[in-house]
FIPAPA-695907 format. One record per residue (C-alpha): residue number from 1; residue in one letter; z, x, y. Coordinates in pm, 1 decimal, padded with zeros to 6 digits. Each point is the difference from the previous one (the first is absolute). Layout:
BEGIN
NUM / a / Z / X / Y
...
# end
This chain:
BEGIN
1 / m / 13022.7 / 03869.6 / 00930.2
2 / k / -00110.7 / -00329.4 / -00141.6
3 / r / -00019.4 / -00150.7 / 00347.6
4 / i / -00206.0 / 00292.2 / 00126.5
5 / a / -00231.1 / -00018.7 / -00298.5
6 / s / -00061.4 / -00371.8 / 00062.1
7 / l / -00151.4 / 00057.5 / 00347.3
8 / p / -00337.6 / 00123.4 / -00131.8
9 / s / -00004.3 / -00286.7 / -00242.3
10 / l / 00059.7 / -00248.1 / 00278.7
11 / t / -00266.3 / 00168.6 / 00209.4
12 / v / -00254.8 / -00025.2 / -00277.9
13 / l / 00095.4 / -00361.5 / -00053.2
14 / f / -00051.0 / -00087.7 / 00369.6
15 / v / -00332.4 / 00183.1 / 00009.8
16 / a / -00118.6 / -00185.4 / -00308.8
17 / l / 00105.6 / -00332.9 / 00148.4
18 / f / -00174.9 / 00080.2 / 00331.1
19 / v / -00323.0 / 00096.6 / -00173.4
20 / s / 00007.6 / -00308.5 / -00220.4
21 / i / 00048.3 / -00223.6 / 00305.6
22 / s / -00242.3 / 00175.2 / 00236.0
23 / l / -00293.1 / 00008.8 / -00242.7
24 / p / -00016.8 / -00378.1 / -00052.1
25 / a / 00052.4 / -00046.2 / 00372.1
26 / q / -00290.0 / 00232.8 / 00077.8
27 / t / -00213.4 / -00174.3 / -00260.8
28 / s / 00090.8 / -00335.8 / 00146.5
29 / a / -00084.8 / 00120.4 / 00351.0
30 / d / -00335.6 / 00131.8 / -00120.5
31 / t / -00069.4 / -00330.9 / -00172.0
32 / i / 00086.1 / -00194.5 / 00314.7
33 / a / -00224.4 / 00224.9 / 00210.6
34 / a / -00287.1 / -00040.3 / -00244.6
35 / d / 00050.9 / -00376.7 / -00009.0
36 / a / 00005.2 / -00013.1 / 00378.4
37 / q / -00324.5 / 00197.2 / 00019.6
38 / s / -00169.7 / -00223.8 / -00255.8
39 / f / 00127.5 / -00304.4 / 00188.8
40 / s / -00150.2 / 00138.6 / 00319.8
41 / f / -00337.6 / 00043.1 / -00164.0
42 / a / 00020.9 / -00346.6 / -00152.8
43 / s / 00091.5 / -00143.9 / 00338.3
44 / d / -00297.7 / 00167.7 / 00162.4
45 / s / -00229.1 / -00129.6 / -00272.8
46 / t / 00145.8 / -00348.8 / 00022.5
47 / h / -00035.8 / 00006.0 / 00378.1
48 / a / -00365.6 / 00094.0 / -00034.4
49 / e / -00054.9 / -00288.3 / -00239.7
50 / v / 00185.1 / -00269.6 / 00192.7
51 / s / -00073.6 / 00108.4 / 00357.4
52 / k / -00262.5 / -00271.9 / 00039.4
53 / a / 00245.7 / -00246.8 / -00147.6
54 / l / 00258.0 / 00120.1 / 00252.0
55 / a / -00249.1 / -00047.9 / 00282.7
56 / d / -00081.1 / -00349.6 / -00125.0
57 / s / 00370.8 / -00078.2 / -00026.1
58 / a / 00058.5 / 00121.2 / 00355.1
59 / y / -00284.9 / -00220.4 / 00119.6
60 / s / 00135.8 / -00302.9 / -00188.0
61 / a / 00344.3 / 00063.7 / 00150.3
62 / g / -00144.8 / 00000.8 / 00351.3
63 / e / 00057.2 / 00374.0 / 00048.9
64 / y / -00349.9 / 00052.3 / 00133.4
65 / a / 00062.0 / 00337.2 / 00165.6
66 / t / 00124.2 / 00140.1 / -00330.7
67 / a / -00292.7 / -00153.3 / -00185.3
68 / i / -00246.2 / 00151.1 / 00249.6
69 / d / 00153.1 / 00344.0 / -00046.8
70 / l / -00014.8 / -00026.3 / -00380.4
71 / y / -00357.7 / -00129.5 / -00010.2
72 / e / -00121.1 / 00275.2 / 00233.4
73 / r / 00173.5 / 00264.5 / -00211.2
74 / l / -00165.9 / -00139.7 / -00310.2
75 / l / -00341.4 / 00012.8 / 00166.7
76 / i / 00041.5 / 00372.9 / 00060.2
77 / d / -00050.7 / 00047.9 / -00375.8
78 / g / -00321.5 / -00203.8 / -00007.8
79 / e / -00175.6 / -00304.1 / 00141.4
80 / s / 00049.0 / -00344.6 / -00150.1
81 / a / -00133.6 / -00336.8 / 00111.8
82 / v / 00323.5 / -00168.0 / -00109.8
83 / l / 00217.1 / 00241.8 / 00197.1
84 / y / -00216.2 / -00036.4 / 00310.7
85 / y / 00020.4 / -00377.8 / -00033.5
86 / n / 00378.9 / 00003.5 / -00035.5
87 / l / 00032.4 / 00244.0 / 00289.1
88 / g / -00215.6 / -00225.4 / 00215.3
89 / n / 00224.7 / -00294.9 / -00086.1
90 / a / 00308.4 / 00200.2 / 00099.9
91 / y / -00154.6 / 00095.7 / 00334.6
92 / y / -00099.7 / -00362.6 / 00052.6
93 / k / 00362.6 / -00104.0 / -00046.6
94 / v / 00111.8 / 00236.6 / 00277.9
95 / d / -00281.5 / -00124.3 / 00231.2
96 / d / -00189.7 / 00330.7 / -00002.0
97 / m / -00343.9 / -00159.0 / -00022.6
98 / s / -00205.4 / 00314.9 / 00057.5
99 / r / 00153.8 / 00176.3 / -00301.2
100 / a / -00008.2 / -00319.4 / -00205.3
101 / i / -00373.7 / -00033.7 / 00065.6
102 / l / -00053.5 / 00370.3 / -00069.2
103 / n / 00160.2 / -00023.1 / -00343.5
104 / y / -00170.7 / -00327.5 / -00089.0
105 / e / -00333.2 / 00163.9 / 00084.8
106 / r / 00088.2 / 00300.0 / -00215.2
107 / a / 00089.1 / -00231.8 / -00287.6
108 / l / -00335.1 / -00177.7 / 00036.5
109 / r / -00181.0 / 00331.9 / 00005.9
110 / l / 00138.9 / 00070.2 / -00348.1
111 / n / -00020.3 / -00356.3 / -00131.6
112 / p / -00245.4 / -00212.0 / 00200.8
113 / s / 00030.9 / -00294.8 / -00240.0
114 / d / 00368.4 / -00071.6 / 00075.9
115 / k / 00014.4 / -00341.9 / 00167.5
116 / d / 00371.6 / 00028.6 / 00082.5
117 / v / -00064.2 / 00312.6 / 00204.3
118 / r / -00285.3 / -00169.3 / 00187.5
119 / f / 00215.9 / -00303.0 / 00074.9
120 / n / 00288.0 / 00210.8 / 00135.2
121 / l / -00243.6 / 00214.5 / 00197.5
122 / d / -00142.1 / -00308.1 / 00171.1
123 / l / 00354.3 / -00121.7 / 00064.7
124 / a / 00096.9 / 00330.6 / 00162.6
125 / r / -00318.5 / 00004.3 / 00207.8
126 / s / 00079.5 / -00346.1 / 00132.2
127 / k / 00313.2 / 00145.1 / 00160.4
128 / t / -00189.5 / 00266.5 / 00198.1
129 / i / -00154.1 / -00032.7 / 00344.8
130 / d / -00357.7 / 00102.2 / -00072.5
131 / r / -00221.2 / -00233.0 / -00199.1
132 / v / -00257.2 / 00138.0 / -00242.2
133 / n / -00349.1 / -00143.7 / 00038.8
134 / d / -00163.9 / 00024.5 / -00340.5
135 / r / -00359.5 / 00116.5 / -00003.3
136 / v / -00258.8 / -00262.1 / -00081.6
137 / e / -00157.3 / 00096.3 / -00331.4
138 / i / -00281.2 / -00156.5 / -00193.9
139 / f / 00087.3 / -00182.4 / -00319.5
140 / f / -00119.9 / 00275.8 / -00234.2
141 / v / 00207.3 / 00272.3 / 00170.3
142 / r / 00309.6 / -00220.7 / 00005.8
143 / w / -00048.9 / -00089.5 / -00367.5
144 / f / -00046.4 / 00364.8 / -00102.5
145 / r / 00312.2 / 00103.4 / 00192.5
146 / s / 00198.9 / -00269.6 / -00179.5
147 / l / -00140.2 / 00114.4 / -00333.8
148 / t / 00097.6 / 00362.7 / 00052.2
149 / s / 00353.0 / -00110.1 / 00093.1
150 / l / 00055.4 / -00183.8 / -00326.3
151 / l / 00127.0 / 00313.7 / -00174.5
152 / s / 00157.4 / 00331.5 / 00087.7
153 / l / -00163.8 / 00337.2 / -00062.1
154 / d / 00168.2 / 00024.4 / -00342.0
155 / g / -00110.0 / -00353.6 / -00080.5
156 / w / -00366.9 / 00072.2 / 00072.1
157 / a / 00027.7 / 00321.4 / -00203.7
158 / r / 00125.3 / -00198.4 / -00299.7
159 / v / -00284.5 / -00250.5 / 00040.6
160 / a / -00251.2 / 00285.5 / 00006.8
161 / i / 00142.0 / 00152.5 / -00319.1
162 / v / 00003.6 / -00330.1 / -00188.8
163 / t / -00353.9 / -00097.6 / 00103.6
164 / f / -00128.9 / 00347.2 / -00091.7
165 / l / 00153.9 / -00018.8 / -00347.9
166 / l / -00152.1 / -00345.9 / -00046.7
167 / f / -00331.3 / 00140.7 / 00121.7
168 / l / 00012.7 / 00267.6 / -00271.9
169 / f / 00077.8 / -00266.5 / -00259.0
170 / a / -00297.7 / -00208.0 / 00117.2
171 / v / -00225.4 / 00306.7 / -00018.0
172 / a / 00119.6 / 00062.9 / -00355.4
173 / l / -00086.7 / -00357.8 / -00094.5
174 / f / -00345.2 / 00044.4 / 00151.9
175 / v / -00066.4 / 00327.6 / -00181.8
176 / f / 00137.1 / -00093.5 / -00340.7
177 / g / -00057.9 / -00373.9 / 00000.5
178 / r / -00260.3 / -00130.4 / -00243.5
179 / k / -00056.9 / -00348.2 / 00133.8
180 / r / -00236.4 / -00026.6 / 00292.3
181 / s / 00210.1 / -00267.4 / 00172.1
182 / l / 00311.3 / 00219.6 / -00023.8
183 / r / -00183.3 / 00299.8 / 00144.0
184 / k / -00136.8 / -00207.8 / 00285.9
185 / t / 00340.3 / -00150.4 / 00083.5
186 / s / 00176.0 / 00336.7 / -00021.5
187 / l / -00259.7 / 00157.8 / 00229.6
188 / i / 00054.5 / -00265.2 / 00267.4
189 / l / 00376.3 / 00030.5 / -00042.3
190 / a / -00020.3 / 00379.0 / 00027.1
191 / l / -00194.3 / -00022.4 / 00326.3
192 / i / 00253.5 / -00244.9 / 00146.7
193 / l / 00293.2 / 00218.4 / -00105.9
194 / l / -00168.3 / 00308.9 / 00142.3
195 / f / -00044.8 / -00181.5 / 00331.0
196 / l / 00368.0 / -00102.3 / 00003.1
197 / t / 00106.2 / 00356.1 / -00083.2
198 / v / -00201.2 / 00141.7 / 00289.9
199 / c / 00132.0 / -00266.4 / 00238.6
200 / s / 00361.6 / 00058.1 / -00104.9
201 / n / -00038.1 / 00374.7 / 00047.0
202 / g / -00160.8 / -00054.6 / 00339.1
203 / i / 00276.1 / -00230.4 / 00121.9
204 / g / 00264.6 / 00239.1 / -00130.0
205 / y / -00169.4 / 00290.9 / 00174.4
206 / g / -00003.9 / -00196.2 / 00324.6
207 / q / 00371.4 / -00077.8 / -00029.0
208 / k / 00075.6 / 00365.2 / -00073.0
209 / r / -00186.7 / 00103.8 / 00313.4
210 / r / 00201.8 / -00245.6 / 00206.5
211 / l / 00319.6 / 00138.8 / -00151.1
212 / n / -00092.4 / 00358.9 / 00083.2
213 / n / -00161.1 / -00060.6 / 00340.3
214 / r / 00280.0 / -00147.3 / 00207.6
215 / t / -00165.2 / -00103.0 / 00322.9
216 / e / 00214.2 / -00302.9 / 00083.2
217 / a / 00329.4 / 00010.7 / 00186.9
218 / i / 00269.5 / -00222.3 / 00149.5
219 / v / 00122.9 / 00012.6 / 00358.6
220 / m / 00372.7 / 00078.4 / -00016.1
221 / d / 00098.1 / -00001.9 / 00369.7
222 / p / 00096.4 / -00328.3 / 00170.1
223 / s / -00307.9 / 00039.5 / 00223.0
224 / v / -00259.3 / 00270.4 / 00050.9
225 / v / -00286.6 / 00043.2 / 00243.9
226 / v / -00344.9 / 00066.6 / -00143.3
227 / r / -00200.1 / 00227.6 / 00232.7
228 / s / -00364.7 / 00084.8 / 00051.1
229 / t / 00054.7 / 00373.8 / -00055.1
230 / p / 00256.0 / 00202.4 / -00201.5
231 / s / 00213.5 / 00069.0 / 00305.2
232 / p / 00292.8 / -00166.4 / 00180.4
233 / s / -00225.7 / -00020.4 / 00305.8
234 / g / -00268.2 / -00195.5 / -00186.1
235 / t / -00088.2 / -00351.0 / 00111.3
236 / e / 00216.6 / -00271.2 / -00151.3
237 / l / -00218.8 / -00219.4 / -00218.6
238 / f / 00247.9 / -00232.2 / -00169.1
239 / v / 00353.2 / -00013.8 / -00139.9
240 / l / 00102.3 / -00024.8 / -00364.2
241 / h / 00340.0 / -00098.0 / -00136.4
242 / e / 00203.2 / 00092.4 / -00305.5
243 / g / -00134.2 / -00111.2 / -00333.8
244 / r / -00366.0 / 00007.8 / 00106.4
245 / k / -00237.1 / 00140.7 / -00258.3
246 / v / -00271.1 / 00237.2 / 00122.6
247 / t / -00272.3 / 00215.3 / -00152.7
248 / i / -00006.4 / 00369.8 / 00087.0
249 / t / -00357.9 / 00100.2 / 00080.1
250 / d / 00061.3 / 00352.3 / 00135.2
251 / d / 00274.8 / 00214.1 / -00152.0
252 / a / -00106.6 / 00335.7 / 00143.8
253 / m / 00277.3 / 00031.9 / 00259.1
254 / q / 00365.6 / 00047.7 / -00085.4
255 / a / 00163.8 / -00186.6 / 00288.1
256 / w / -00255.6 / -00282.3 / 00037.7
257 / k / -00196.9 / -00227.5 / -00232.9
258 / q / -00301.7 / -00211.9 / 00075.2
259 / i / 00052.3 / -00348.2 / -00139.0
260 / a / -00208.1 / -00312.1 / -00045.4
261 / l / 00095.3 / -00366.4 / -00036.8
262 / e / -00161.4 / -00278.1 / -00199.6
263 / d / -00159.4 / -00142.4 / 00316.1
264 / g / -00177.4 / 00328.7 / 00077.0
265 / n / 00233.8 / 00129.9 / 00272.5
266 / v / 00035.6 / 00377.9 / -00010.7
267 / g / 00236.4 / 00239.4 / 00177.8
268 / w / 00240.7 / 00288.8 / -00026.3
269 / i / 00366.7 / -00022.2 / -00092.4
270 / e / 00271.9 / 00262.6 / -00036.0
271 / t / 00059.7 / 00109.1 / -00358.6
272 / k / 00376.5 / -00039.6 / 00027.6
273 / s / -00042.8 / -00375.1 / 00048.1
274 / l / -00176.0 / -00041.5 / -00336.3
275 / t / 00093.8 / 00023.4 / -00365.8
276 / v / -00277.8 / 00026.2 / -00256.0
277 / i / 00003.8 / -00262.5 / -00273.4
# end
């Protein structure tokens, strides 16, 4: 009878032991799962933060294809002059001059004052077949173009804000100043600052228009025939090669674009051969 009576006791004992073991195990499993999930989120966040660093590391290690892929994925989230510049350098390393020139041009569009980008752009152009004949411009036009390229759009916006605040300060000195000499000086200063504010806003507006109105493109095919009409049967006018920069003058058709060169030559080219800067 004692042996029979001990069976329930043993059963209860085993059940208690099983519960005591399984509960910590379940808790431990839940903790591990939660830790793994938090680690996944942290990894994603870290990847987002260091992805540019990873692209730069791939470029430094000579893994240019990997760097190109990472830079292009980063640019999906938003444009950046630095990313375009680095992407252009990576394409240059793999001898893809058309895409190198395209990305250098895009970097300059965002930051026209970057001398490194201009240098590398000229270097990439020197490795293409076509030669760009710069338009002859009078001194004033050339000087104004250089002036507007000194700063980016954000830079000119900051200049406009600072000069406007200084203009308000000069106006306050003119209104509340008691000395005649101070009022006279502050009036002249206010007029100069107002002029600089208007000029800065005007230059910034012009850069914003160029950013929004993308009418320039790069020839991506090794060679393409420019025709007199938007048709494969059109008369062949001249041939352009990869890396050549053109200006789109007629964007009405989907399959063809009318383009113009610096020397005044005009013709039609298939849209698939171009990529807009």
